[in-house]
C-alpha positions, 0 to 999 in steps of 0.5 A: 500500499506504501507504493499506491498512489495517495489519490488511489487511496483517497478513493477507496476510503471514499468508496468504503465510507459511502458503503458503510453510510446509509445513503450508499449502495446496500450492502450484499447487492449486486450493485455494490460488488461491481462499484468495488470491482471498478474502484480495485481496477483503477487502484491496480491500474494507477499502482502498474503505472507508478511501478512501471516509472520506478522500474525506468528510474531505478532499475539499471538497463537491461543488457550487458554494462561497460566496464572499463576497469576490465580493460586496464591491468593496474586498478589503482587510483593513479593509473586510472586518472592517468590512463589516456587510451580505453580498448573496449571493442568487441564486448557486447556492450549494451549501454554505459553505466552512469558514473563509470567513467567519470573517474578516467579524467584524462581519457583522450581515446576511447574504442567502442567499436562492434558493440550494442550501444543504443545511446551515447551517454554518461561520458559528460566528463570525458571533455578531454576525449580526442578520438571516439570510434563508434562504428558498427553499433546501433546508434539511432540518435546524437540528440540530447546525448554526450557527444555535445559536451566533447568540445575537443573531440578531433576525430569521431567515426560513427559509420555503420550505425542507424543515424537518421535526419541529417539536419538535425545531426548537423545542429549537434555536430557543428557545434565541435568546432576542434573536429578534423576528421569525421566518418557517418558512411554506412548510416541512413543520413548519408543517402540524403540528398547533397549530404556531403556538401550540407555537411561541409557547408556547416562544418567548414573546418573539416579535413576529412569526411567519410575518409575523403579529404575536403578540397577547397573547391568542395567548400566553394560549392557547399557555400552555395548549396541550400536545403530543399523545402517540400511542399505537400500540396504542390505536384513534384517537379518534371524529371529532366531529360539528358540534354536539359541535365547537360544544359543545367550542368554547362550553365552552372559551369559557366557561372562558376568560371564567371564568378572566379573571373570576378574574384580574381579581378577583385583580388588584383589590385589587393594582391599588387598593394600588398606586395608593394606595401609588405603587408601582413594581414593575418596577425590582425585577425588571428588575435580575435580568432581564439579557437583557430577556426580560420573565420572572422567576423565580416565588420573586423574583416572590412575594418582591416582591409579599409585601414590599409585601403584594400577595400575594393571601390566598386560595388560588383567587386565588393559582392565578388570578395564577399560570395567567395570568402563567405562562410555562413551569414556574418563570418569571413574566411580570413585564412584562405583569403591570405593565402590567395593574397599574401606573397608566398616567399622568394622561392619562384612560386608567385609570378610578380615576385619572380618577374621582380627578381629577374628584372633586378638581376638583369639590372645590375652589371654582371662581373666577368669572374664571380667571387667563387671563382676568384676565390678558386683561381686565388687558391690554385695560385698558391697551390702552383706557388707551393709546388714551385717553391718545393721544385726549387728546393729540390733542385738546390738540394741536388746541386748542394746549395741548399741551407746549412744542415744543423749539427747532430750533436749540441754545441758542435759547430755549424758546417756549411754546405758540402760540395758536390763531387767534381763532375761534368755537371758540377763543373759546368755549373761551377766552373770555379770548382 
């Protein structure tokens, strides 16, 4: 009776009081028996509802719980706090129990592949996670899960699950500003129209999506994609023929080429002035980009360019510049802009710099002998001089006109050079001999 709802107990007491009073149903009558039977049914129904609520809140979920302590060798508190990796693949895990992962405060890599997880929960305290592997589970949604709390996550692998509703999950995933690699292939949401472009549009900082590198061309194309809207009252659009599809693709290609030409025409004077004045723009915007997203507010972007007189004067150039580097409603991709505008060094990669270097080299008079050649010639002259001195010394030693030889014994008088024996060659050289 202690678990029965208070309202049911009150109704039972009232029924008993009415039955005992004179105005109630007489005792022993069939109507009185039916009344008490209905009251008992109401009480049993509310009792079952209370029990089901208690089971849902107090009893643990059915299935096998994750046990991270079984994956480590040393189970003391210090080792648990310093643990960086947990490998829990192929363990038949059905759910993550509450409070089990809280002690793994420095956990950075967590493998939970090929299990039976239906929901990602109870990982709110593991915000230092960098890599999370959830492939081949039974996940149906990331909404209201622990994923939004993992702000430092860089890799998320959730392929081969049951995730649906692409735009609902994009709202959750775009909060992870440090995410670089995302894998969602094998899910129903990956088959939605323009899935890859929609993900890149809302998460331009991604480097890899479904194990494929994200290119700048894809980012530019994703900025133009829009979310389709459906109206059940309108008939479906007619199917295009092959010729109409080719014509539409050709128009799209011409439109993209025209946008590139407009952007190049708007960037040409900016690049020229940045090169002549040697302006560095990135430090001005990097100070406000604390999260290193590569994005800056459009007002700040325009303010810095106006300070250096780089903002285009014509409206069409402004529109082309904004359309090329816009990321969202009010952000600009300043990192990509700096790569396109600032010179890349003096290694010949920039044509304008290469032309300036060639003109400067041709303007200076070219010496007949370079410095390196002059040093080599001086070294060769020294070598020839030493060889000539050595040959002269050898001749003098052969003719006996070399320097005096020091005595072998200390204190002995120095002897002069000995005359060679008197032969024809000596008589010819020394006629007085």
